[in-house]
C-alpha positions as CSV (number, residue, x, y, z in Angstrom):
1,M,18.2,-2.9,25.7
2,V,20.5,-1.6,22.7
3,Q,17.9,-2.9,20.1
4,L,15.2,-0.7,21.9
5,T,17.4,2.3,22.1
6,R,18.1,2.0,18.3
7,S,14.4,1.7,17.5
8,Q,13.6,4.5,19.5
9,A,16.2,6.7,17.9
10,Q,14.9,5.7,14.5
11,I,11.3,6.8,15.3
12,K,12.7,10.3,16.5
13,K,14.8,10.5,13.5
14,C,11.7,9.6,11.3
15,T,9.3,12.2,13.1
16,I,12.1,14.9,13.0
17,N,12.7,14.7,9.3
18,M,8.9,14.6,8.5
19,H,8.5,17.7,10.8
20,D,11.3,19.6,9.1
21,S,10.4,18.6,5.4
22,P,8.6,21.5,3.6
23,S,6.9,18.8,1.4
24,S,5.5,16.7,4.0
25,G,2.4,18.8,4.6
26,P,1.2,19.6,8.2
27,P,3.7,19.3,11.0
28,V,4.0,15.8,12.4
29,M,3.6,15.7,16.2
30,H,3.6,12.0,17.0
31,A,5.8,8.9,15.9
32,K,2.8,7.1,14.7
33,D,1.8,10.3,12.3
34,S,5.2,9.7,10.6
35,R,4.8,5.9,10.5
36,I,1.4,6.3,8.7
37,L,2.8,8.7,6.0
38,G,5.8,6.6,5.6
39,C,9.4,6.8,6.5
40,T,11.5,9.4,4.8
41,T,13.6,8.5,2.0
42,D,16.9,8.8,4.0
43,L,16.0,5.9,6.4
44,K,17.1,2.5,5.1
45,K,14.5,0.0,4.0
46,E,15.7,-2.3,6.8
47,D,15.1,0.3,9.5
48,C,11.6,1.1,8.0
49,M,10.6,-2.6,8.3
50,E,11.8,-2.6,11.9
51,L,9.5,0.4,12.7
52,Y,6.6,-1.7,11.3
53,E,7.7,-4.8,13.1
54,K,7.4,-2.8,16.5
55,W,4.3,-1.2,15.2
56,A,2.1,-4.1,14.2
57,A,0.6,-4.9,17.5
58,S,-0.9,-1.4,17.8
59,Y,-1.3,-0.5,14.1
60,N,-5.0,-0.9,13.9
61,K,-5.7,0.9,17.3
62,D,-3.6,3.9,16.2
63,L,-5.3,4.0,12.8
64,A,-8.5,3.9,14.4
65,D,-7.8,7.0,16.2
66,E,-10.3,10.0,15.4
67,S,-7.2,12.3,14.9
68,Q,-6.2,9.8,12.1
69,N,-9.2,8.4,10.5
70,Y,-7.1,6.2,8.1
71,I,-10.0,5.9,5.4
72,A,-7.8,4.9,2.2
73,P,-8.1,1.0,3.0
74,L,-11.9,1.3,2.6
75,L,-11.8,3.4,-0.3
76,V,-9.4,1.0,-2.1
77,A,-11.7,-2.0,-1.3
78,Q,-14.7,0.0,-2.6
79,A,-13.0,0.7,-5.9
80,A,-11.9,-3.0,-6.1
81,L,-15.5,-4.1,-5.4
82,A,-16.9,-1.8,-8.1
83,S,-14.4,-2.8,-10.7
84,S,-15.6,-6.6,-10.9
85,K,-18.7,-8.4,-10.7
86,D,-17.0,-11.8,-10.8
87,P,-18.1,-13.6,-7.8
88,D,-15.2,-15.9,-8.0
89,A,-12.5,-13.3,-8.3
90,T,-9.0,-14.0,-6.9
91,V,-7.2,-10.9,-5.2
92,L,-3.8,-10.0,-4.4
93,D,-3.5,-7.7,-1.5
94,A,0.0,-6.2,-2.2
95,G,1.6,-4.5,0.9
96,C,-1.4,-6.0,2.8
97,G,0.0,-4.9,6.3
98,T,-2.4,-6.0,8.9
99,G,-5.3,-6.6,6.7
100,L,-7.4,-3.6,6.5
101,V,-8.3,-3.8,2.7
102,A,-8.8,-7.5,2.8
103,E,-11.3,-7.2,5.7
104,A,-13.4,-4.6,3.9
105,L,-13.4,-6.6,0.8
106,A,-14.5,-9.8,2.7
107,K,-17.4,-7.8,4.0
108,G,-18.7,-7.0,0.3
109,S,-17.6,-10.3,-1.4
110,K,-16.7,-14.0,-1.3
111,W,-13.6,-13.4,-3.3
112,T,-10.3,-15.4,-2.6
113,I,-7.6,-13.1,-1.1
114,D,-3.8,-13.6,-1.0
115,G,-1.8,-11.1,0.7
116,M,2.0,-10.1,0.8
117,D,4.1,-7.8,2.8
118,L,7.6,-7.5,3.9
119,S,6.9,-7.3,7.6
120,P,6.6,-10.6,9.2
121,A,4.9,-9.0,12.3
122,M,2.3,-7.3,10.1
123,L,1.6,-10.5,8.3
124,K,1.1,-12.3,11.6
125,V,-1.6,-9.9,12.5
126,A,-3.1,-10.2,8.9
127,E,-3.3,-14.0,9.4
128,Q,-5.5,-13.7,12.4
129,T,-8.2,-11.7,10.4
130,G,-9.0,-15.1,8.7
131,V,-9.7,-13.6,5.5
132,Y,-6.7,-14.7,3.6
133,R,-6.1,-17.8,1.5
134,S,-2.3,-17.5,1.7
135,L,0.2,-14.7,2.8
136,F,3.6,-14.4,1.5
137,R,6.6,-12.3,2.8
138,V,7.7,-10.3,-0.3
139,D,10.0,-7.4,-1.0
140,L,7.8,-5.3,-3.5
141,T,11.2,-3.2,-4.5
142,Q,12.4,-6.6,-6.1
143,P,10.7,-8.7,-8.9
144,I,8.0,-11.1,-7.2
145,D,8.2,-14.6,-7.3
146,Q,4.9,-15.6,-8.5
147,P,3.6,-16.7,-11.8
148,D,2.2,-14.5,-14.7
149,Q,-1.4,-13.8,-14.8
150,K,-2.6,-15.3,-11.5
151,Y,-5.1,-12.7,-10.2
152,D,-8.2,-10.9,-11.3
153,I,-7.6,-7.9,-9.1
154,V,-4.5,-6.4,-7.3
155,T,-5.0,-3.9,-4.3
156,C,-2.2,-1.8,-2.9
157,C,-2.9,0.6,-0.1
158,G,-0.5,2.4,2.1
159,T,2.4,1.1,0.2
160,F,3.4,3.8,-2.4
161,T,4.6,6.3,0.2
162,R,7.7,8.0,1.1
163,G,10.6,5.6,1.7
164,H,8.5,2.5,1.0
165,V,8.3,1.0,-2.6
166,G,8.9,3.1,-5.6
167,P,7.0,2.6,-8.9
168,D,9.6,0.5,-10.7
169,P,9.6,-2.4,-10.7
170,A,6.5,-2.7,-8.4
171,L,3.8,-1.2,-10.6
172,R,5.0,-3.4,-13.6
173,E,5.3,-6.4,-11.5
174,L,1.6,-6.0,-10.3
175,V,0.5,-5.7,-13.9
176,R,2.3,-8.9,-14.7
177,L,0.7,-10.6,-12.1
178,L,-2.9,-9.8,-13.4
179,K,-4.8,-11.8,-15.8
180,P,-5.8,-9.8,-19.0
181,N,-8.5,-7.3,-18.2
182,G,-7.6,-7.5,-14.5
183,V,-7.5,-4.3,-12.4
184,I,-5.2,-2.6,-10.2
185,A,-6.5,-0.3,-7.4
186,A,-3.8,1.6,-5.5
187,T,-3.3,4.6,-3.4
188,I,0.0,6.8,-4.1
189,L,0.5,10.0,-1.8
190,E,-0.6,12.6,-4.1
191,E,2.6,14.7,-3.4
192,I,4.7,12.1,-5.0
193,W,2.4,11.2,-7.7
194,V,4.5,13.1,-10.2
195,S,8.0,13.7,-8.2
196,G,8.1,10.1,-7.2
197,G,7.8,8.9,-10.7
198,Y,4.5,7.3,-10.5
199,K,2.8,9.0,-13.2
200,A,5.7,8.5,-15.4
201,E,5.6,4.9,-14.9
202,A,1.9,4.5,-15.6
203,D,2.3,6.6,-18.8
204,K,5.0,4.2,-19.7
205,L,2.9,1.0,-19.0
206,E,0.2,2.7,-21.3
207,K,2.7,3.6,-24.0
208,E,3.9,-0.1,-24.1
209,G,0.3,-1.3,-24.4
210,L,0.6,-3.2,-21.0
211,A,-2.2,-1.4,-19.1
212,K,-4.6,1.5,-19.2
213,V,-5.2,4.3,-16.6
214,V,-9.0,3.8,-15.9
215,S,-9.2,6.7,-13.3
216,R,-7.1,8.8,-11.2
217,D,-9.1,10.4,-8.2
218,L,-7.9,12.5,-5.5
219,I,-9.3,10.9,-2.2
220,D,-8.7,11.5,1.6
221,Y,-5.7,9.3,3.0
222,R,-6.1,10.1,6.4
223,K,-9.2,12.1,6.8
224,G,-8.4,13.3,10.2
225,A,-5.0,14.6,9.2
226,G,-6.1,16.1,6.1
227,D,-3.8,13.8,4.0
228,K,-4.7,13.3,0.3
229,A,-3.7,10.4,-1.9
230,T,-4.1,9.3,-5.7
231,L,-6.4,6.4,-6.1
232,L,-5.2,4.9,-9.4
233,L,-7.3,2.4,-11.1
234,M,-5.3,0.5,-13.8
235,K,-6.6,-2.1,-16.3
236,K,-4.4,-4.6,-18.0
237,T,-4.9,-4.8,-21.6
238,A,-6.4,-8.1,-23.0
239,S,-3.4,-8.8,-25.1
240,A,-0.7,-8.3,-22.5
């Protein structure tokens, strides 16, 4: 009972802070809205993970609601599919959640897909899709325990948001995991593209000769709610 009460308090806190914040866009009326946009930065990582643990079972249903129309995973998958004609590409779905991006990739390719996420409950739902080769529990705010140059493509959708994963070390780590000329397709909430340090980190990776920004497009994130995100396409340099 204490655990349930604590979780409810966290959801309320997340919703209230999102509602009051002048930078959070339209007023948030439901707990699921605040969870989709990401927990505010004053909520600890462990508390955010607990919210997603309890949300995993209804996550896909909530996002399919017409008021949400969470279109970002499909757009990320489309960008990834357009970036490579390799029929044998290996993909890392970073921050995979319940597997929405991977399911879209599987409909358009026969690629081999691995997934990683911090939430065991989300990973359990992702496993049930049957589209992943392997799934790993990984904290993307820390160095990733995977070898260099393992993947042709990295997708990352719904992870670079408020209170989740920042640009450092995540972007650099994702580039490290790519093979030369490999591509990252990732969403970043538009309002934090600059203020959250993502533009600066992308510029830094370019300056160091590790990767190049191929495109940066403004896309619908939750089309039903009018939220926007940057769809970032980065290519690892051949010599990196």
